[in-house]
C-alpha positions as CSV (number, residue, x, y, z in Angstrom):
1,M,59.6,43.9,170.5
2,S,60.7,41.3,173.0
3,E,59.5,38.3,175.0
4,I,58.5,39.4,178.5
5,T,57.2,37.6,181.6
6,I,53.8,38.4,183.1
7,P,52.7,36.0,185.8
8,F,49.1,35.0,186.3
9,K,47.3,33.3,189.1
10,P,46.1,29.7,188.2
11,Y,42.4,30.7,188.4
12,F,43.0,33.0,185.4
13,K,44.0,30.0,183.1
14,D,40.5,29.5,181.6
15,P,39.7,33.2,181.1
16,L,43.0,33.7,179.4
17,L,42.8,30.6,177.2
18,N,39.2,31.2,176.2
19,G,39.8,34.8,175.3
20,T,37.6,36.3,178.1
21,K,40.6,37.9,179.9
22,Q,42.0,40.6,177.6
23,Y,43.4,43.0,180.3
24,T,45.7,42.8,183.3
25,S,46.4,45.6,185.7
26,R,49.8,45.9,187.2
27,S,51.6,48.3,189.6
28,K,54.2,49.0,186.9
29,P,54.5,48.6,183.1
30,M,55.4,45.0,182.3
31,G,56.3,45.7,178.6
32,K,55.5,47.8,175.6
33,P,53.0,47.3,172.7
34,G,54.3,44.6,170.4
35,D,56.0,42.7,173.2
36,T,54.9,39.1,173.6
37,F,54.5,36.8,176.6
38,T,53.4,33.2,177.2
39,A,50.8,32.1,179.8
40,F,49.6,28.6,180.3
41,G,51.2,27.5,177.0
42,Q,49.6,30.2,174.9
43,Q,51.4,33.2,173.4
44,F,49.9,36.7,173.7
45,E,50.9,40.1,172.3
46,L,50.6,43.4,174.3
47,L,48.5,45.9,172.4
48,S,48.7,48.8,174.8
49,V,49.8,49.9,178.3
50,K,47.9,52.8,179.9
51,D,48.0,54.6,183.3
52,V,44.4,54.5,184.6
53,D,42.6,54.6,187.9
54,L,41.4,51.3,189.5
55,Y,37.7,52.4,189.3
56,T,38.0,52.4,185.5
57,V,39.5,48.9,185.6
58,S,36.9,47.7,188.0
59,T,34.2,48.5,185.4
60,M,36.0,46.2,182.9
61,W,35.8,43.3,185.3
62,K,34.8,40.8,182.6
63,E,37.7,41.7,180.4
64,E,39.9,41.3,183.5
65,G,38.7,37.7,183.8
66,C,36.4,38.2,186.7
67,T,32.7,37.3,187.3
68,S,31.7,40.7,188.7
69,R,33.0,44.1,189.8
70,E,33.0,42.7,193.4
71,H,35.0,39.7,192.3
72,F,37.6,42.0,190.7
73,I,37.9,44.0,193.9
74,S,38.2,40.8,195.9
75,V,41.0,39.4,193.6
76,W,42.8,42.8,193.7
77,N,42.8,42.7,197.5
78,E,44.0,39.1,197.6
79,I,46.9,39.9,195.2
80,H,47.7,43.3,196.9
81,P,47.1,42.9,200.6
82,V,49.4,45.8,201.6
83,K,47.7,48.3,199.3
84,P,44.0,47.2,199.0
85,Y,41.5,48.5,196.3
86,S,40.8,52.2,196.1
87,D,38.8,53.8,193.3
88,S,41.5,56.5,192.8
89,Q,44.5,54.3,192.9
90,R,46.6,54.4,189.7
91,T,47.5,51.2,187.9
92,Y,48.9,50.2,184.5
93,L,46.3,48.6,182.4
94,H,47.8,46.1,179.9
95,H,45.6,45.2,176.9
96,F,46.6,42.0,175.1
97,K,45.4,39.4,172.5
98,S,46.2,35.8,171.8
99,V,48.5,35.3,168.8
């Protein structure tokens, strides 16, 4: 187990701190289960990292800290302008909890 760095956009502060955001999808694994990271002054622990398609992640929009599936897709496209949202695109889904 180690301390890792996972950056988050400022608009995810409230969903992270109030426990709504429990997942983050990334283009590569950012750590392993048991690793910890700090975001907005709060420490979190990674519970799992899974290779999944973006459609699956888009159905978990609330747990991703978004207000709708459309909002998730919009956020994804903002963060990934070179490779916009596609249902079949693979991503690494990181599940975490506050500790």
